[in-house]
C-alpha positions as CSV (number, residue, x, y, z in Angstrom):
1,M,154.9,119.1,-29.4
2,A,152.1,121.2,-30.9
3,D,154.6,122.9,-33.2
4,E,155.5,119.7,-35.1
5,P,154.3,119.9,-38.7
6,R,151.7,117.3,-39.6
7,Q,152.0,115.3,-42.8
8,I,148.9,115.1,-45.0
9,N,148.8,112.6,-47.8
10,F,146.6,113.5,-50.8
11,T,146.2,112.9,-54.5
12,I,145.9,115.7,-57.0
13,V,143.4,115.1,-59.9
14,P,142.7,117.4,-62.8
15,A,139.4,119.3,-62.4
16,E,138.2,118.7,-66.0
17,T,135.3,120.4,-67.6
18,P,133.4,118.7,-70.5
19,D,134.0,121.6,-72.9
20,E,137.7,122.0,-72.1
21,P,139.6,122.4,-75.4
22,R,142.5,120.0,-76.3
23,T,145.6,121.2,-78.1
24,Y,147.3,118.9,-80.6
25,A,151.1,118.9,-81.0
26,N,153.3,116.4,-82.8
27,F,156.7,118.0,-81.9
28,C,158.2,119.0,-78.6
29,A,161.4,121.0,-78.1
30,V,163.0,120.9,-74.7
31,S,165.3,123.5,-73.2
32,H,166.4,124.3,-69.6
33,T,167.8,126.8,-67.2
34,P,169.4,126.0,-63.8
35,F,165.9,126.2,-62.3
36,D,163.4,124.7,-64.8
37,F,162.7,122.9,-68.0
38,T,160.7,124.4,-70.8
39,L,158.7,122.1,-73.1
40,T,157.6,123.9,-76.3
41,F,154.9,122.0,-78.2
42,C,154.5,122.6,-81.9
43,E,152.3,121.3,-84.7
44,V,154.3,120.4,-87.7
45,Q,152.2,120.1,-90.9
46,P,153.2,118.3,-94.1
47,L,155.6,120.5,-96.0
48,S,154.6,122.1,-99.3
49,D,157.1,122.3,-102.2
50,Q,157.9,125.9,-101.2
51,D,158.4,124.8,-97.5
52,L,160.8,122.1,-98.7
53,Q,162.8,124.6,-100.8
54,H,163.2,126.9,-97.8
55,A,164.1,124.0,-95.5
56,Q,166.8,122.9,-97.9
57,Q,168.3,126.5,-98.0
58,D,167.9,127.4,-94.3
59,H,168.0,123.9,-92.8
60,T,165.0,124.9,-90.6
61,V,161.3,124.3,-90.6
62,R,159.1,126.8,-88.8
63,A,156.1,125.3,-86.9
64,P,153.5,127.2,-84.9
65,V,153.8,126.9,-81.1
66,R,150.7,125.4,-79.6
67,A,151.8,125.5,-75.9
68,R,154.8,126.2,-73.8
69,V,155.0,124.6,-70.4
70,V,157.7,125.5,-67.8
71,V,158.3,122.7,-65.3
72,P,160.4,123.1,-62.1
73,V,163.4,120.8,-62.0
74,Q,161.9,119.1,-58.9
75,V,158.9,117.9,-60.8
76,L,160.9,116.4,-63.7
77,P,161.7,113.0,-62.2
78,S,158.0,112.3,-61.5
79,L,157.1,113.5,-65.0
80,I,159.6,111.2,-66.6
81,A,158.5,108.3,-64.5
82,A,154.8,109.0,-65.4
83,L,155.6,109.2,-69.1
84,Q,157.6,106.0,-68.9
85,E,154.8,104.2,-67.1
86,Q,152.2,105.4,-69.6
87,L,154.5,104.4,-72.5
88,R,154.9,100.9,-71.0
89,S,151.2,100.6,-70.6
90,F,150.6,101.8,-74.1
91,N,153.1,99.3,-75.6
92,E,151.4,96.5,-73.7
93,S,147.9,97.5,-74.8
94,Y,148.7,98.1,-78.4
95,A,151.6,95.7,-79.0
96,N,149.9,94.1,-82.0
97,V,148.8,97.4,-83.7
98,G,152.2,97.8,-85.4
99,W,153.2,101.2,-83.9
100,S,156.8,102.1,-84.7
101,K,159.0,102.6,-81.6
102,G,161.3,104.9,-83.5
103,P,161.0,108.6,-84.3
104,V,158.4,109.8,-86.7
105,H,160.7,112.1,-88.7
């Protein structure tokens, strides 16, 4: 019976440092392969008149990539559940602030 694997329960917490930089992104594109999902975070700035003209011609707006995170498929259900829980908590905490629940674009 010594060959039986033991189960160890633990909680993973981020090892944050006080000077750790934060990255701002206000757009996220999602793509996938059979093995993982890629979340590409971009920062979209207000468009200038020239940017608007290009967007009308090309039907695209280029935004700088701030981070690209590849997540294994097995992690996705937990990520979605955590995001849903945080959104629920946010909505309860800031219900009277007047945040729009719709898209920002």
